[in-house]
Legacy VTK file of the C-alpha trace (Angstrom):
# vtk DataFile Version 3.0
C-alpha trace
ASCII
DATASET POLYDATA
POINTS 96 float
91.207 113.620 90.442
90.946 117.196 91.666
93.179 119.974 90.364
94.635 120.364 93.841
95.704 116.701 93.982
97.243 116.859 90.508
99.178 119.997 91.399
100.278 118.557 94.751
101.451 115.289 93.199
103.395 117.074 90.466
105.011 119.483 92.940
105.878 116.775 95.474
107.410 114.505 92.851
109.499 117.389 91.475
110.799 118.266 94.945
111.449 114.625 95.875
113.175 113.667 92.612
116.169 111.586 93.588
115.566 112.089 97.293
112.906 109.526 98.312
111.942 108.610 101.849
112.807 105.444 103.750
109.500 105.604 105.626
106.097 106.262 104.102
103.923 109.282 104.834
100.211 109.631 104.105
98.863 113.124 103.474
95.140 112.909 104.230
93.422 115.942 102.770
89.879 116.244 104.120
87.180 115.813 101.465
89.831 115.556 98.695
91.912 112.373 99.007
95.109 110.820 100.284
98.614 111.102 98.871
101.165 108.491 99.897
104.830 109.526 99.803
107.511 106.846 99.941
110.693 105.596 98.319
109.208 105.886 94.821
107.810 109.407 95.233
104.217 110.551 95.681
101.051 108.831 94.416
97.362 108.613 95.240
96.796 105.751 97.647
94.890 104.676 100.739
97.641 102.340 101.955
98.779 102.424 105.572
101.817 104.631 106.198
104.462 104.997 108.909
103.286 108.566 109.524
99.978 110.279 108.732
99.405 114.010 108.325
95.783 115.197 108.331
94.550 118.669 107.409
92.015 120.599 105.373
92.669 121.340 101.718
93.263 125.011 102.585
95.944 124.092 105.133
97.677 121.658 102.760
97.658 124.257 100.006
99.361 126.685 102.379
101.928 124.074 103.387
102.731 123.332 99.747
103.028 126.952 98.652
104.982 127.945 101.764
102.446 130.408 103.171
101.843 128.199 106.243
104.636 127.019 108.512
104.213 123.293 109.331
105.184 123.684 113.000
102.757 126.569 113.427
100.002 124.509 111.780
100.641 121.659 114.248
100.679 124.039 117.236
97.377 125.609 116.121
95.771 122.200 115.567
95.372 122.745 111.827
97.738 119.858 111.032
97.442 116.560 112.909
100.426 114.197 112.943
100.203 110.549 113.980
102.745 107.757 113.802
106.484 108.194 113.272
107.268 111.885 113.803
110.805 111.451 112.437
109.306 110.661 109.012
107.376 113.936 109.056
110.530 115.842 110.013
112.454 114.164 107.172
109.734 115.200 104.711
109.942 118.774 105.958
113.702 118.745 105.407
113.386 117.364 101.867
110.683 119.836 100.873
112.518 122.693 102.639
LINES 1 97
96 0 1 2 3 4 5 6 7 8 9 10 11 12 13 14 15 16 17 18 19 20 21 22 23 24 25 26 27 28 29 30 31 32 33 34 35 36 37 38 39 40 41 42 43 44 45 46 47 48 49 50 51 52 53 54 55 56 57 58 59 60 61 62 63 64 65 66 67 68 69 70 71 72 73 74 75 76 77 78 79 80 81 82 83 84 85 86 87 88 89 90 91 92 93 94 95
């Protein structure tokens, strides 16, 4: 597992502690892997999700460290969202 995935998983699970999601979200990081976030937190997985977010590793790093605004990334085409948009909005609220 890459350092980026380990850091992302640790950070996501810390932020989601006690706050899980009703719907699942897949974070597909190009050339790195896929993180699935659901009721039990974040884990590496290739399972199907209610919502899928796709981006480069650089974009995901920026989203996680707060240097990139998610809405701006979507508007610029750096972050692709498919499936249930309400799940993505819920994730954004939880990660705030």
